N, C-alpha and C positions, 0 to 999 in steps of 0.2 A: 504493499500500499504506499502511497505517495504522504512524502514526510507534509505536516499542515504547518501552518507556522500564524497567528493570531497579530495582527497591526491595531497599537491602540492609536487613534488618532485623537486632535484637538481642535478643531478647526479647519481653516484652511486659509494659508498665508502665513509668512513669517513674522508680523508684528502682533498678530493677534489670534494665529491657530497655528498648525503643523505645516511646517517647512516644506515647501511645495518639490523642491529638486531631492532633498534628502530624502522625502516618501516616496518618489519617483524612482530615484535609483537604488533603494531599498526591494521594491517591488521587481522592480526589472532584475537584479540580481537574484533575486528568490525565484522567478521566470526561467533563467537561464541556467538554473540549476535543479530544475524540473521540479522545484517543490511548490507545492498548493500554498494559497493565504488565503485570508479571511479579515478584512479590517472593522471595526468596531469604536464605535465615540460614546459619550454621553450624552444623554438627552437634556441637557441641561442648556439654560440663556449662558451665551460669552460674557467674562468680564466686561468687554466692552468691543467696540467695532473702530478699527483703524482704516483709516484711507491712507492705501500704501502709497499713493503718488506724494503726500506731503507728508506722511508718517503721523498726523494727528489723528487724536480720537474724532471721530463724528459722534456730534450732539445730538441725542433724541435717536438714534437708529439703533435697533438690538435683533439679532441672530442667533439662531441656536447651533450648539456645537455639533450636534448629528446631522442636521440638514447641510450645516459648509462643509464637516470633514464629507458628505458623503457627493459633493464634487469631485474630492480627490481621488476616491472609490468609485467613479463614473456609476455611483448610484448602489454600487454592491456592497452596502455595510449593513449593520446591525448594533443595535442599542450595547453599550457595554455591561449592562446587568445582564445578557445573555451569552456572555463571556464563559465559559466554562474549560478551566485547565484538562483537564479530561479530554477535551476534545481536538487537544494540538498538543505538539512537541513542542515547541518553544514558543514566544512570546517578543517582538521587537515594537517598542515606541522610539519613534522617530522626533525630532526637536522642533524649534519654531518658540516663539515668545507664548503660543495656547498650552503648551506644557506649564508654564510658571503663572499662567494667568487664569486657566479653564480646569487642568485637570488638578491643579494645586491653587495655592495663594503666595506661590514665594515671591512673585513680583511684586506683592504689597508687604507682605511680613517677613521677609527674606528668612534667617537659622531659626523663626519663630511660625516658619510655614507649617500647614495641615495638606493630606492630600483629600481630593474628593474621595468620598467614601466608597463609591461604586466602582473606582479605579483601584483603589487600594485592596477592596476584596479579591479583587479579577487577579491583580498581578501577585499576591501573596498567595494565591491558589497555585500558583507557577512554582513558588519558591519552594512550596511546603513538598511539591511532588518531585521536587529537584529536577526543575527541566529548565534549560538556557533561556535567559532573559538576555535581551542585546539594547543597549540605551545609546540615542546619539544626540551629539550637540549638547541641550543645556538639561538634556531627559536624565543624564544621572544626577541631576541633584535632588530625584525622588528617593534615591535608593536610600538615604539613612532612615528619612522616614518611614518607609516601606518595611526594610529588612534588619534594622539595627544599626548595631554600633561594628566598625571593623570590616567594611567590606570597600577593597579597592575599584576606584572608576577613577573615570579622565573628564574634566572639560576642556584640554587645552594646558593654559595655564593663565586663566583669566583670575586675579588675585579676588577680587570681591565674590565671585562664584563658588572657588574652590576653598576659599575662607569659610564660606556659608558650610559647605559640605563638611569641612571639618570639625567648624562648631558644633553640628550635629553627632559630632560622632564615626563621619565616614573617612577613607581615606584617599587622600587625594594624590593621584600620579600625575607629574606632568607626562604630556605626550604631544609629539606632531600632529600635523593634520593628515598626515596619510599613514599613521599606525592606529594600534588598540591596545587597549589595555583589558585585560582577561583577570578575573577571581575565579581560579579556577575550584576552590573551596566550595563558593557560592555559585558558580556557574553563572556570572553575571560578564556581559564584554561590551564596554564601551569605545566611543569615538568621539573626537574634539567635533567633525562635520563643518561645520557654519560657524562655530565658537571662533573657527579659527582661516576656514576657506576663503580664497581671495578670486577661486574658479571653480566651477562646476566639476572639472577633470580633478581637483586636488580633493574636494568632498568625494568623488565617485572611489576614488582608491582607497581611503579608510572606511567607509562605509560598505564596499566589496570584500575587504579586508574581515570585516563584523561580521556580515552574511554568511563569507565562507566557514569562518571559526563557528560559527553555531550552527551550521550545517553539520561539523565535526563533528560536534557535541552530540548534538541528535543522536548519533551514532546510525 
């Protein structure tokens, strides 16, 4: 049977949702390896809506995270409350500010952040079953709140985000854009992606390595 990977999305667009290139590159690599995937997102209101042309919030506009994520998934997506670790071999969370605004409140609370309960329940299921977990870009900031202290992750070498990870009990490892950090004990793989990338090809190198490693870990 084909391996199956769950993808957790946070909207659509780098400044208020999931990073589009990171998501697309992840799905591309999975498909190239012959791995099946299914996208999930929380059915909740976005923290806010950003005009990606001006990078300013749009006053009075409200969007739904699941509906926006459906743009990225070409409509083939389910609410995260339907995500069961039993049905998949691994899970991957692309980055984008939606991770810090919609999947958690990191953008507002910093190292006092909390993870959205539906996201927490879904991802903890994978950890409990010792199934590989991949996180891109800023998504590794979720790890200490989800899985406790002492898990090694990377966001590249951003001092504020890496400092917050350390403050929450995580182990931050500096990492280049084209590389990955693997915590073998906890079966967690992370890569900086657009925390560092200046070109889509740079992001692709690290993301492809992450997907390849997840594939190996699924066995």
